C-alpha positions, 0 to 999 in steps of 0.5 A, spaced: 500 500 500 502 506 498 504 511 503 501 518 504 506 524 501 507 531 502 507 537 497 512 542 498 516 547 494 523 545 490 529 546 493 537 545 491 538 539 495 532 536 490 536 536 484 539 529 483 533 526 485 529 530 480 533 528 475 533 521 477 526 521 477 525 525 470 529 519 467 525 514 470 519 517 468 520 520 461 526 516 459 532 519 455 530 518 448 530 526 446 534 531 442 537 534 448 541 531 454 537 531 461 543 533 465 544 538 470 547 543 466 540 543 462 536 543 468 539 549 470 539 552 463 531 551 463 529 552 470 534 558 473 537 561 467 531 563 463 530 571 462 523 571 464 525 568 471 526 562 475 521 556 474 515 555 479 517 548 481 513 543 486 515 536 488 511 530 492 515 526 497 515 521 503 521 517 504 523 519 497 521 523 491 515 521 488 513 527 483 515 533 480 511 539 477 515 545 473 512 551 470 517 555 466 516 563 466 514 565 460 512 572 457 507 574 451 505 581 448 498 582 446 497 588 442 503 591 446 501 589 453 505 584 457 502 578 459 505 574 464 505 566 463 507 560 465 509 554 461 507 547 464 513 542 463 517 536 466 511 532 469 514 526 472 511 521 477 514 515 480 512 509 477 509 506 484 505 512 485 501 513 478 494 513 479 494 516 486 493 523 485 500 525 485 499 529 478 493 532 479 495 534 486 501 537 484 498 541 478 492 544 482 497 546 488 502 549 483 496 553 479 494 556 485 501 558 487 501 561 480 495 565 481 497 568 488 503 570 484 499 574 479 500 569 473 495 571 468 495 564 464 498 557 464 499 553 457 503 547 455 504 542 449 501 536 452 503 529 449 497 524 447 498 521 454 498 527 458 492 531 455 486 527 458 489 528 465 489 536 463 482 536 460 479 533 467 483 538 470 479 543 466 484 546 461 482 548 454 484 544 448 486 550 443 488 545 437 495 543 434 500 549 431 500 548 424 507 547 421 510 548 414 514 543 411 518 544 404 521 537 401 527 538 398 528 530 396 521 528 395 523 521 392 528 520 397 523 522 403 518 517 399 523 511 399 525 512 406 518 513 409 515 506 405 521 502 407 524 502 400 531 505 402 535 505 408 535 511 413 540 516 413 545 515 419 551 520 416 553 525 421 549 531 420 553 536 416 555 543 419 552 549 415 556 553 410 556 560 410 553 565 411 550 561 417 554 561 423 553 558 430 548 562 434 553 563 440 558 567 436 552 572 433 547 572 439 553 574 444 552 581 440 545 583 442 546 590 439 546 587 432 539 585 434 535 590 438 533 594 432 531 588 428 527 586 434 524 593 435 521 592 428 518 585 429 515 587 435 511 593 432 509 589 425 507 583 429 500 582 431 496 577 436 499 574 442 506 572 441 512 571 445 516 577 448 523 576 444 529 581 446 536 580 445 536 576 452 531 571 450 534 570 443 541 568 447 538 564 452 534 560 447 539 559 442 546 560 444 545 558 452 542 551 451 547 546 453 546 540 448 543 543 442 547 547 437 543 552 433 545 557 427 544 564 425 543 566 417 544 573 417 543 578 411 544 586 411 549 591 414 545 593 419 542 587 420 536 586 415 534 579 416 536 573 421 533 566 420 535 561 426 535 554 425 538 547 427 539 541 424 535 535 426 534 527 424 527 525 424 525 518 422 531 517 418 531 523 414 535 529 415 532 536 416 533 543 417 528 546 423 527 553 422 526 556 429 525 563 428 525 568 423 526 576 423 525 581 418 526 588 417 520 593 414 524 595 409 523 590 404 530 589 402 530 582 404 524 577 403 523 571 406 524 566 400 531 569 400 533 568 407 530 561 407 534 560 400 540 561 404 539 555 408 538 550 403 
């Protein structure tokens, strides 16, 4: 029979146990390595603030509920949000209310701190749990895909050709590692101001600190920037990935100025 457990805020002494629980509950088959450095980058170096972290425990750590701080702009107004990530429950305590209790108490703490909304991108296993807790499903984000080698893609997906296991190539010029370019925030300030002015609807508050944290500070993934113009007129931030045995370029952020000197097609053309 499972013993009672308590809910409390995370503290630094929990780090090793939390990482062990995450690996036990979620596994390690990810694009990134769930290391101490990654944990600190994600939850304590975020320019929007340190994450709101709660744990469940008795004699051992049983559950984790992590809300990353996030900030949106809506028609020029700042919206303080948290993003629900890193949900983990000890296998021996699943279906004992750990997930629901942790989530409810963490949401209540976020409300006390004045957070405006909570959002996340749940997988198919966790989505039903959120719906039971009263969360609203807004649908899947739309992705745009351009296939460069249609015959090759079709053959691999149909099992008619071997998967690509070659090392991912290093991009050629004009792409440069994100860490080298994003360490110079003065290059991006004007471009970011223009994008904030032109964009409408709800969007992540992007500034030079956010770009550096998101694309240059991540310990286990390498991002690149393809930039055009002097002063900077456009920047495409991307990384190389392998999906279902096929190599892909993931375009993560695209910044353009208002002068029309660089088009989307020209910037994307630099990537391929």
